[in-house]
C-alpha positions as CSV (number, residue, x, y, z in Angstrom):
1,M,-0.5,-0.1,0.0
2,A,1.3,2.9,-1.5
3,A,1.6,5.7,1.3
4,Q,0.1,9.2,1.3
5,H,2.4,12.4,1.1
6,P,2.0,13.4,4.3
7,T,1.6,17.1,3.9
8,E,-0.5,16.6,1.6
9,A,-2.9,15.2,3.2
10,L,-3.1,18.1,5.8
11,E,-3.1,20.3,3.2
12,R,-5.7,18.6,2.1
13,E,-7.7,18.9,5.1
14,H,-7.2,22.7,5.0
15,R,-9.6,23.0,2.2
16,S,-12.2,21.3,3.8
17,I,-11.7,23.6,7.5
18,E,-11.3,26.5,5.0
19,K,-14.8,26.2,4.2
20,V,-16.5,25.4,7.4
21,V,-14.3,28.7,8.4
22,K,-15.9,30.3,5.9
23,A,-19.3,29.6,7.2
24,C,-18.9,30.6,10.2
25,Y,-17.9,34.2,8.9
26,V,-20.5,33.6,6.7
27,T,-23.0,32.3,9.7
28,V,-21.7,35.2,11.8
29,E,-23.1,38.1,9.0
30,E,-26.4,36.3,9.6
31,I,-27.1,35.9,13.6
32,G,-25.3,39.8,13.2
33,G,-27.6,40.8,11.2
34,G,-30.3,39.6,13.0
35,G,-30.9,36.2,11.6
36,A,-31.5,33.3,13.5
37,V,-29.6,30.6,14.8
38,D,-29.2,27.3,13.1
39,Q,-28.4,25.8,16.1
40,E,-28.1,22.1,13.5
41,L,-25.2,24.0,11.9
42,L,-23.8,25.3,14.8
43,R,-24.0,22.3,16.5
44,Q,-22.6,19.7,13.2
45,I,-19.9,22.7,12.6
46,V,-18.8,22.4,16.2
47,E,-18.9,18.3,15.2
48,F,-17.3,18.8,12.8
49,M,-14.1,21.1,14.0
50,R,-13.9,18.7,16.8
51,V,-13.5,15.1,15.0
52,Y,-11.8,16.6,11.8
53,A,-9.9,19.9,12.4
54,D,-8.6,19.0,16.1
55,K,-9.1,15.0,16.0
56,C,-7.6,14.2,12.7
57,H,-5.8,17.3,11.5
58,H,-4.4,18.7,15.0
59,G,-3.8,15.2,16.1
60,K,-2.0,14.2,13.3
61,E,-0.1,17.5,13.8
62,E,0.7,16.9,17.8
63,A,1.5,13.7,18.3
64,L,3.0,13.0,15.0
65,L,4.4,15.2,12.9
66,F,5.9,17.7,15.4
67,P,7.7,14.2,17.6
68,E,9.4,13.6,13.5
69,L,10.2,17.4,13.0
70,F,12.0,17.8,17.2
71,K,14.0,14.7,16.0
72,R,15.2,16.8,13.3
73,G,16.9,19.4,15.1
74,V,13.4,21.7,14.7
75,P,13.2,23.6,18.4
76,P,9.5,23.0,20.2
77,T,9.7,25.3,21.9
78,G,10.8,28.0,18.6
79,C,8.3,28.8,16.0
80,P,6.8,27.5,14.4
81,I,6.1,24.9,16.3
82,S,5.3,26.6,19.8
83,A,3.0,28.8,18.2
84,L,1.4,26.1,16.3
85,T,0.0,24.6,19.3
86,A,-0.3,27.2,21.1
87,E,-3.1,28.1,18.3
88,H,-4.8,24.3,18.4
89,I,-5.4,24.5,22.1
90,Q,-7.1,28.8,21.5
91,G,-8.8,26.4,18.8
92,R,-10.5,23.6,20.9
93,R,-11.2,26.3,23.7
94,L,-12.9,28.2,20.8
95,V,-15.0,25.7,20.0
96,T,-15.7,24.3,23.7
97,G,-16.6,27.6,24.5
98,M,-18.7,27.4,21.0
99,A,-20.1,24.3,22.0
100,D,-21.3,25.7,25.5
101,A,-22.8,28.4,24.7
102,L,-24.8,27.3,21.6
103,E,-26.1,24.8,25.2
104,R,-27.0,27.9,27.1
105,F,-28.5,29.3,24.4
106,R,-30.9,26.4,24.0
107,G,-31.8,26.5,27.6
108,G,-32.8,30.5,26.7
109,E,-29.7,32.2,28.9
110,P,-29.5,36.1,27.9
111,G,-26.3,36.7,26.5
112,A,-26.3,33.5,25.0
113,A,-26.5,34.5,21.6
114,E,-24.3,36.7,21.8
115,A,-21.5,34.4,23.3
116,V,-22.0,32.2,20.2
117,L,-21.1,35.0,18.2
118,E,-17.9,35.9,19.9
119,N,-16.5,32.0,19.7
120,L,-17.4,32.5,15.6
121,R,-15.8,35.3,15.3
122,G,-12.7,33.6,17.4
123,I,-12.4,30.8,15.1
124,T,-12.9,33.5,11.6
125,A,-9.7,35.1,13.1
126,L,-7.9,32.1,13.6
127,Y,-7.9,29.5,11.4
128,P,-6.9,31.0,8.2
129,N,-4.2,32.3,9.8
130,H,-2.9,30.0,11.3
131,I,-3.6,27.6,8.2
132,W,-1.1,30.6,6.3
133,K,1.6,29.5,9.2
134,E,1.4,25.3,8.3
135,D,1.1,25.9,4.1
136,Y,3.6,28.5,3.9
137,L,6.2,27.5,6.9
138,L,5.4,24.7,8.7
139,F,5.1,21.9,5.2
140,P,7.9,23.5,3.0
141,M,10.3,22.8,6.4
142,T,9.0,19.4,7.4
143,L,9.9,18.6,3.8
144,K,13.4,20.7,3.8
145,V,14.2,18.3,7.5
146,M,12.7,15.1,6.1
147,D,13.5,12.5,3.6
148,G,11.4,10.4,1.2
149,E,12.1,7.6,3.1
150,D,10.5,9.2,6.7
151,L,7.8,10.8,5.0
152,R,5.5,8.2,3.5
153,D,6.4,5.9,6.8
154,L,4.9,9.4,8.6
155,G,1.9,9.2,5.6
156,L,1.5,5.0,6.6
157,K,1.2,6.7,11.0
158,F,-1.7,9.5,9.5
159,E,-3.5,6.3,7.4
160,K,-3.8,4.5,11.2
161,V,-5.4,8.0,12.6
162,D,-7.8,7.8,9.8
163,Q,-8.6,4.7,10.0
164,S,-9.2,4.7,13.4
165,I,-11.4,7.6,13.0
166,G,-13.5,5.6,9.9
167,A,-12.5,6.6,5.6
168,E,-16.6,7.2,6.1
169,A,-17.1,9.8,9.1
170,L,-14.7,11.7,7.2
171,R,-15.8,11.5,3.8
172,G,-19.1,12.4,5.9
173,Y,-16.8,15.6,6.9
174,E,-15.4,17.1,4.2
175,K,-19.2,16.4,2.0
176,F,-20.5,18.3,4.9
177,A,-17.8,20.7,4.2
178,D,-18.3,21.1,0.2
179,G,-21.9,21.6,1.0
180,L,-21.0,24.4,3.7
181,E,-19.1,25.8,0.5
182,A,-21.6,25.5,-2.2
183,R,-25.0,26.0,0.5
184,W,-22.6,29.7,1.1
185,K,-21.9,30.5,-3.1
186,A,-25.6,29.7,-4.2
187,R,-26.2,32.6,-1.8
188,A,-23.8,34.6,-3.0
189,D,-25.3,34.0,-6.6
190,K,-28.3,35.0,-5.2
191,S,-26.9,38.4,-4.3
């Protein structure tokens, strides 16, 4: 079995994450403009961010890629690893904050809708810059410090992560992201 190329796999995951982050941005505009809070959509976004973005994508980076880079002399406390890890933690806090605010919104708690918005805004501010740092700093650096055999081995380890989540589940999350993108594009075309 040929292993997936690890940086290409991570970049592919970024494209799906970007689609969901764009949906967060559009959702902020809608709610901020007086639109209804689509609780089911927000629940699905929370699930996507927890499983696809965090467990799958960040999990591969933190448990597999970063330790391999450390072995090759990349400092764990320097740029870019320390900053990226801190951003992963910040992303988890924002998603947890959104889930908590959504639960409070369901319960009719005053101010919960604003807390949902605040966390959505945080996600839209964090992820574009985070993804850029990985695509244009982390991944090129990875290709400089790891050779072909190292990359193949890492790709096989990434496939095990995917298998632990399930290929069908991952495809479902990617279809969810694609559906959000199509929904927002269709809405923009009508405007």
